N, C-alpha and C positions, 0 to 999 in steps of 0.2 A: 237685295238689302235696300231698303225705303234711304234718301238723305236725310242727313242732320237738319233737324229746325232750325232756318236762322233767328237768332234773336235780338232787338234792340233794347238795352237796356237804359231806363230813363230814371233819372237820379242815379248819383254816384253815393250815397250816404248807404242804407240800409242797402240800396242797388252792389254795392262789391260784395255784401256776401253771395245775392244773386249768381251774381256773375262766377264766385267760387263755387255755387252748385252747379251751373252749369256746366262749369268745368271738371266738376267730378262726373258729368254723365255725358263725358265728351262725343261717344257713340252716337248718341241722341240731338245734342243742340252743337250749336257754334253760335259762338257772342260775335257777332260782327259789327255790333255798333254802343258803345258805350256813350251816354249822353249828357251832360251837366253842364249848369251854368259858370260851375267854376273847374277851366280846364284841365287844371293841377289835379282837382279832384280827380274827374273824370280819367286824367292819363292814369293816375295812381291803381284805378277798380279796372283799367282795361289793359293796361302792360300782360297779366298773366293769359289771359285769352287771344292774344295778339289780335285786340280789336281794334277796331279806329274809333276816334274821338272827335265827337259833335258838341256843341254849344248852343246847336238851337233843333228843337223839337221838331218847325217845322219841315228844316232838312232832311230831319231823319222819316219823316213822314212822307218824303216826296222819293226816298229810294227803291229801288222797285226789286232789291233781292233780300226785304225783309219778312218772314213769316208770320211773326209773333212781336210784338208790343210789351213788353214787361214794367208797368210803372210802378217807380218806387218814389212816387214823389209827398210832399206834406199833403193829407186828406183834402183839403179845400181845395186843390189842384185835381184831388183823382178824376171827379166828373166829365171836367169841358178834356183833358187827355185821356179818354176812353173813347168819348166820343170823336175825337181830330181822328182816333185809331181807329176806330171802326169806320169811320165813312172813308178811311183812306185803303178800306180791304184787310185791315190786319186782325190775325186775333191778337186777344187782350189777357194779361195775364196781371191783375194788381193787387199791390198790398191793402191790407186792412186798416182803416173799414173802408169798404168799395165806394161808398158815395152819403151823403149825408140826408136821404130821405126817399120812402120809397116811391114819391114821384119822380125824383132820378133813377131810378132802381126799374122803373116803365120805362123811361125812355131808352136807356138803357136796352133795356128786353128786346122793344123793336126796333129799332137800331141795329142790334146783333141779329134778329131774325130776318131783317130786310138785305143785311149785309151776308149772309149765310157764315156768320162767324162767332165764333167763341169767345164768350169771357168768364175767366175763370178768378174767383179770388182766394188769394191767399188765408188760408187759417187754420195755423201749423200744429193744432192741437186735437182736429178731430179725430185723426187716430193712436191717441193715448192706451193706456192697458184699462182704463175706466171702463171708454166707452167698452173695449172691446170685452170685457166682463161681462160688461151691460146686452151686448148683440145675441152674447152665449146665453145669457138667463133668456132674450126672448128666445134664441131658437129653440130653446127647450120649453118653452111652453108657462116657464116658472112664471113671469109676469104680469099676464094675460095680454091684452091688447093695448100698447101704449096709444097715450091720448096727452100727455102735453112733458114737456121735457125741459129743466132749466140746468142751467152749468152756470158756476161762479166760479170765475179762474181770481185769486186774490195776488195782486202785487206789492211789493215794498219798494216804490221807486224813491231815490234819492233825489234832493234838490237838483243834483247835476242834469239827472235826465230830464229835467224841465228848462233848463236854461236854453235850449234849441229856441230858438224866437217864438216857433208855428206851435210848440209842445204846451197843453194846458190852457189852450186859448179858447174860449166858447168860440169867435169866429173862424177860428181853420180849424 
């Protein structure tokens, strides 16, 4: 039996939901640490996993018991956090959007390749039934060779969603 992947969740906002998902898959994952600048929020997320709490990302990077760093920070912080995790020799799972430019994607691709580590972006809709239907049509040869695809997701966000300081801001 292989050992559990030891995870550090960085950011306890949406990261709290990630902790729940890891706990639901406890045979595969162990949340070792939850890191957030707000220690109270980190503690609340860490309790169910029996994880330790940290308020310093740098401290998490220096731990030798972490396999995967799960980045759940505001988007403007993703690129720097991913690069630091890769330089520390860790695999990375990162909330969307991964980064803000193709240049950053290429930098991360090169760092990941050099470190021999994976970078996995979160995209929770890729296995919806619409795509499953399309895959069956493609497999049946009904569609011909796919050349271009476009998918639109329409959200109805209430004003409270944008009360979070970094949401809906061009700079972040």
